N, CA, C and O of each residue as an XYZ file, in Angstrom:
416
protein
N     125.164    161.555     22.164
C     126.105    161.947     23.169
C     126.722    163.299     22.799
O     126.960    164.128     23.676
N     126.979    163.523     21.522
C     127.545    164.802     21.096
C     126.564    165.922     21.383
O     126.959    167.008     21.808
N     125.275    165.659     21.150
C     124.262    166.672     21.434
C     124.251    167.017     22.920
O     124.020    168.167     23.295
N     124.500    166.024     23.756
C     124.537    166.253     25.205
C     125.686    167.193     25.558
O     125.502    168.128     26.338
N     126.848    166.960     25.000
C     128.023    167.791     25.297
C     127.865    169.187     24.705
O     128.269    170.172     25.323
N     127.285    169.278     23.522
C     127.188    170.556     22.818
C     126.007    171.420     23.260
O     125.830    172.521     22.738
N     125.214    170.960     24.188
C     124.040    171.723     24.623
C     124.427    173.152     24.986
O     125.379    173.376     25.732
N     123.690    174.102     24.459
C     124.003    175.521     24.722
C     123.633    175.938     26.140
O     124.015    177.019     26.589
N     122.905    175.100     26.835
C     122.485    175.432     28.205
C     123.561    175.117     29.245
O     123.461    175.564     30.387
N     124.582    174.357     28.866
C     125.589    173.902     29.822
C     126.983    174.088     29.252
O     127.152    174.256     28.045
N     127.973    174.056     30.118
C     129.372    174.166     29.707
C     129.828    172.803     29.176
O     129.679    171.800     29.874
N     130.380    172.743     27.959
C     130.750    171.458     27.349
C     131.750    170.644     28.164
O     131.645    169.418     28.213
N     132.696    171.284     28.791
C     133.697    170.544     29.574
C     133.039    169.869     30.772
O     133.386    168.740     31.119
N     132.099    170.551     31.400
C     131.396    169.959     32.540
C     130.558    168.766     32.088
O     130.478    167.755     32.786
N     129.942    168.888     30.930
C     129.129    167.798     30.394
C     130.014    166.590     30.061
O     129.624    165.450     30.314
N     131.181    166.832     29.503
C     132.099    165.746     29.199
C     132.560    165.058     30.484
O     132.690    163.834     30.518
N     132.803    165.826     31.527
C     133.193    165.235     32.809
C     132.106    164.314     33.352
O     132.405    163.286     33.959
N     130.848    164.681     33.135
C     129.742    163.830     33.577
C     129.765    162.514     32.809
O     129.620    161.444     33.399
N     129.948    162.594     31.492
C     129.990    161.387     30.664
C     131.143    160.483     31.081
O     130.980    159.265     31.146
N     132.277    161.050     31.357
C     133.452    160.272     31.740
C     133.403    159.794     33.181
O     134.290    159.067     33.628
N     132.360    160.204     33.918
C     132.208    159.777     35.301
C     133.077    160.552     36.270
O     133.281    160.116     37.403
N     133.590    161.690     35.846
C     134.451    162.488     36.713
C     133.647    163.409     37.624
O     134.177    163.934     38.604
N     132.379    163.606     37.306
C     131.483    164.410     38.129
C     130.165    163.671     38.242
O     129.801    162.901     37.354
N     129.447    163.903     39.338
C     128.159    163.213     39.493
C     127.167    163.643     38.414
O     127.262    164.734     37.851
N     126.227    162.762     38.149
C     125.204    163.054     37.138
C     124.313    164.200     37.561
O     124.195    164.538     38.739
N     123.703    164.774     36.569
C     122.707    165.804     36.770
C     121.394    165.104     37.138
O     121.376    163.881     37.281
N     120.313    165.842     37.292
C     119.017    165.198     37.574
C     118.664    164.166     36.508
O     119.198    164.202     35.400
N     117.770    163.257     36.845
C     117.416    162.143     35.960
C     117.066    162.596     34.545
O     117.428    161.924     33.579
N     116.381    163.705     34.408
C     115.977    164.190     33.090
C     117.170    164.592     32.230
O     117.027    164.739     31.016
N     118.336    164.772     32.829
C     119.496    165.286     32.104
C     120.638    164.271     32.050
O     121.807    164.657     32.065
N     120.315    162.996     31.989
C     121.358    161.981     31.920
C     121.991    161.981     30.535
O     121.283    162.129     29.539
N     123.312    161.819     30.450
C     123.997    161.922     29.158
C     123.605    160.843     28.156
O     123.681    161.072     26.949
N     123.199    159.709     28.617
C     122.903    158.604     27.710
C     121.415    158.300     27.646
O     121.039    157.184     27.286
N     120.558    159.254     27.983
C     119.124    158.986     28.051
C     118.557    158.522     26.710
O     117.697    157.642     26.689
N     119.013    159.085     25.595
C     118.519    158.638     24.288
C     118.962    157.207     23.993
O     118.193    156.415     23.449
N     120.190    156.882     24.348
C     120.668    155.512     24.146
C     119.936    154.552     25.074
O     119.624    153.427     24.686
N     119.659    154.998     26.308
C     118.914    154.163     27.248
C     117.547    153.796     26.671
O     117.110    152.650     26.774
N     116.880    154.774     26.065
C     115.569    154.508     25.456
C     115.689    153.489     24.329
O     114.862    152.585     24.208
N     116.716    153.639     23.510
C     116.924    152.711     22.405
C     117.158    151.298     22.925
O     116.518    150.353     22.465
N     118.075    151.151     23.885
C     118.369    149.819     24.420
C     117.172    149.242     25.160
O     116.909    148.043     25.067
N     116.452    150.064     25.881
C     115.257    149.593     26.579
C     114.258    149.024     25.564
O     113.659    147.973     25.792
N     114.089    149.730     24.444
C     113.187    149.230     23.407
C     113.705    147.913     22.825
O     112.944    146.959     22.663
N     114.993    147.865     22.514
C     115.559    146.657     21.925
C     115.385    145.452     22.857
O     114.966    144.381     22.418
N     115.705    145.626     24.129
C     115.603    144.511     25.059
C     114.158    144.136     25.347
O     113.885    142.996     25.725
N     113.228    145.067     25.178
C     111.815    144.750     25.411
C     111.280    143.802     24.339
O     110.236    143.182     24.539
N     111.975    143.679     23.205
C     111.523    142.787     22.130
C     112.007    141.348     22.321
O     111.577    140.451     21.596
N     112.891    141.126     23.279
C     113.446    139.788     23.507
C     112.479    138.992     24.376
O     112.082    139.467     25.440
N     112.094    137.799     23.948
C     111.231    136.968     24.789
C     111.908    136.680     26.137
O     113.123    136.497     26.210
N     111.113    136.645     27.176
C     111.635    136.468     28.537
C     112.517    135.221     28.639
O     113.540    135.237     29.324
N     112.127    134.152     27.965
C     112.896    132.908     28.071
C     114.270    133.002     27.408
O     115.112    132.133     27.634
N     114.520    134.032     26.595
C     115.813    134.186     25.912
C     116.721    135.226     26.560
O     117.896    135.310     26.203
N     116.222    136.008     27.487
C     116.980    137.165     27.985
C     118.303    136.752     28.644
O     119.316    137.424     28.446
N     118.315    135.689     29.404
C     119.552    135.263     30.067
C     120.618    134.896     29.039
O     121.778    135.285     29.178
N     120.229    134.152     28.012
C     121.200    133.755     26.990
C     121.661    134.957     26.182
O     122.840    135.048     25.840
N     120.764    135.878     25.870
C     121.148    137.085     25.131
C     122.175    137.875     25.930
O     123.155    138.363     25.369
N     121.959    138.003     27.229
C     122.918    138.733     28.073
C     124.272    138.027     28.118
O     125.309    138.690     28.135
N     124.280    136.706     28.138
C     125.546    135.959     28.116
C     126.283    136.190     26.798
O     127.490    136.432     26.790
N     125.552    136.114     25.685
C     126.163    136.305     24.367
C     126.718    137.720     24.246
O     127.860    137.914     23.832
N     125.902    138.702     24.610
C     126.364    140.092     24.535
C     127.519    140.343     25.499
O     128.410    141.141     25.207
N     127.507    139.673     26.637
C     128.609    139.801     27.590
C     129.917    139.311     27.001
O     130.955    139.950     27.178
N     129.881    138.180     26.299
C     131.092    137.672     25.649
C     131.580    138.641     24.577
O     132.780    138.889     24.455
N     130.650    139.182     23.808
C     131.037    140.133     22.767
C     131.615    141.395     23.390
O     132.548    141.983     22.844
N     131.078    141.811     24.510
C     131.593    142.995     25.211
C     133.001    142.746     25.722
O     133.856    143.627     25.635
N     133.252    141.562     26.252
C     134.605    141.233     26.712
C     135.591    141.315     25.560
O     136.688    141.853     25.711
N     135.206    140.787     24.421
C     136.100    140.780     23.259
C     136.308    142.190     22.725
O     137.399    142.528     22.265
N     135.269    143.013     22.785
C     135.362    144.354     22.226
C     136.091    145.330     23.143
O     136.139    146.527     22.861
N     136.654    144.830     24.233
C     137.324    145.700     25.178
C     138.605    146.327     24.659
O     139.171    147.190     25.331
N     139.081    145.928     23.497
C     140.291    146.518     22.922
C     141.492    146.290     23.807
O     141.717    145.175     24.278
N     142.266    147.333     24.038
C     143.473    147.224     24.855
C     143.157    146.873     26.296
O     144.020    146.372     27.016
N     141.935    147.128     26.723
C     141.560    146.882     28.115
C     140.800    145.580     28.275
O     140.271    145.304     29.352
N     140.734    144.768     27.219
C     140.018    143.510     27.276
C     140.694    142.581     28.270
O     141.920    142.558     28.387
N     139.868    141.805     28.994
C     140.450    140.839     29.930
C     140.786    139.531     29.217
O     141.358    138.620     29.817
N     140.433    139.444     27.950
C     140.736    138.250     27.170
C     141.935    138.495     26.268
O     142.161    139.622     25.826
N     142.705    137.451     25.993
C     143.825    137.622     25.065
C     143.312    138.011     23.689
O     142.190    137.657     23.328
N     144.114    138.732     22.916
C     143.663    139.215     21.606
C     143.317    138.111     20.620
O     142.619    138.366     19.639
N     143.781    136.898     20.853
C     143.514    135.814     19.922
C     142.207    135.087     20.213
O     141.852    134.158     19.488
N     141.484    135.487     21.257
C     140.221    134.829     21.588
C     139.154    135.258     20.582
O     138.733    136.415     20.594
N     138.712    134.352     19.718
C     137.831    134.743     18.605
C     136.342    134.718     18.951
O     135.584    133.972     18.331
N     135.913    135.515     19.923
C     134.500    135.498     20.278
C     133.613    136.153     19.232
O     132.391    136.167     19.380
N     134.208    136.694     18.177
C     133.360    137.192     17.107
C     132.907    136.047     16.197
O     132.055    136.243     15.329
N     133.468    134.871     16.392
C     133.085    133.693     15.623
C     131.904    133.012     16.311
O     131.968    132.693     17.498
N     130.841    132.796     15.567
C     129.642    132.164     16.122
C     129.956    130.793     16.698
O     129.472    130.451     17.776
N     130.764    129.999     15.991
C     131.090    128.652     16.460
C     131.770    128.678     17.828
O     131.526    127.805     18.662
N     132.613    129.667     18.057
C     133.323    129.762     19.338
C     132.354    130.082     20.465
O     132.446    129.507     21.550
N     131.434    130.992     20.213
C     130.439    131.338     21.241
C     129.555    130.127     21.524
O     129.245    129.846     22.682
N     129.149    129.412     20.482
C     128.322    128.212     20.655
C     129.052    127.200     21.537
O     128.462    126.652     22.469
N     130.327    126.950     21.251
C     131.101    125.987     22.032
C     131.319    126.472     23.461
O     131.170    125.698     24.406
N     131.667    127.738     23.623
C     131.966    128.280     24.955
C     130.749    128.228     25.867
O     130.872    127.924     27.054
N     129.580    128.521     25.319
C     128.358    128.535     26.124
C     127.588    127.214     26.067
O     126.484    127.115     26.601
N     128.168    126.201     25.420
C     127.536    124.882     25.276
C     126.144    124.996     24.672
O     125.181    124.424     25.183
N     126.054    125.732     23.592
C     124.784    125.916     22.901
C     124.645    124.916     21.762
O     125.598    124.225     21.402
N     123.450    124.853     21.206
C     123.207    124.059     20.008
C     123.296    124.994     18.808
O     123.074    126.198     18.934
N     123.618    124.438     17.650
C     123.634    125.248     16.436
C     122.269    125.898     16.250
O     121.236    125.244     16.399
N     122.269    127.165     15.930
C     121.028    127.900     15.725
C     120.531    128.636     16.953
O     119.661    129.500     16.841
N     121.075    128.308     18.149
C     120.624    128.979     19.375
C     120.913    130.479     19.351
O     120.084    131.282     19.780
N     122.083    130.853     18.851
C     122.434    132.280     18.818
C     121.472    133.027     17.908
O     120.945    134.076     18.280
N     121.251    132.504     16.751
C     120.334    133.148     15.808
C     118.930    133.234     16.386
O     118.246    134.243     16.215
N     118.495    132.167     17.077
C     117.160    132.137     17.678
C     117.039    133.199     18.770
O     116.028    133.894     18.861
N     118.071    133.315     19.590
C     118.029    134.268     20.713
C     118.175    135.719     20.243
O     117.450    136.602     20.701
N     119.108    135.952     19.336
C     119.363    137.321     18.896
C     118.486    137.751     17.727
O     118.430    138.934     17.390
N     117.811    136.801     17.117
C     116.992    137.111     15.956
C     115.865    138.080     16.243
O     115.375    138.740     15.326
N     115.440    138.185     17.496
C     114.341    139.096     17.849
C     114.811    140.536     17.986
O     113.993    141.456     17.997
N     116.117    140.739     18.089
C     116.613    142.106     18.247
C     116.383    142.895     16.964
O     116.641    142.399     15.867
N     115.891    144.139     17.106
C     115.642    144.959     15.908
C     116.940    145.349     15.222
O     116.917    146.036     14.201
């Protein structure tokens, strides 16, 4: 992302505005997160199809918790604890490891 903002071909403030969503994106080839998109696309391509729904649920819970001051969950919600995620999603012990174990 820093490389995107620091590009000598563009004005850094304009590039930052694109990242923050204050201005529309440039053409597809010039998306600010294209390198991260490639990384995530590769990571998700390694997940077996039968696990993708559960992986998205688990990552969704972690994303809610990682929201910091803007989290919709109270600060005491311990979704970083495996046992809590297992209970919340009605999983069996080992399901999280089985689903996320394929991620590089």
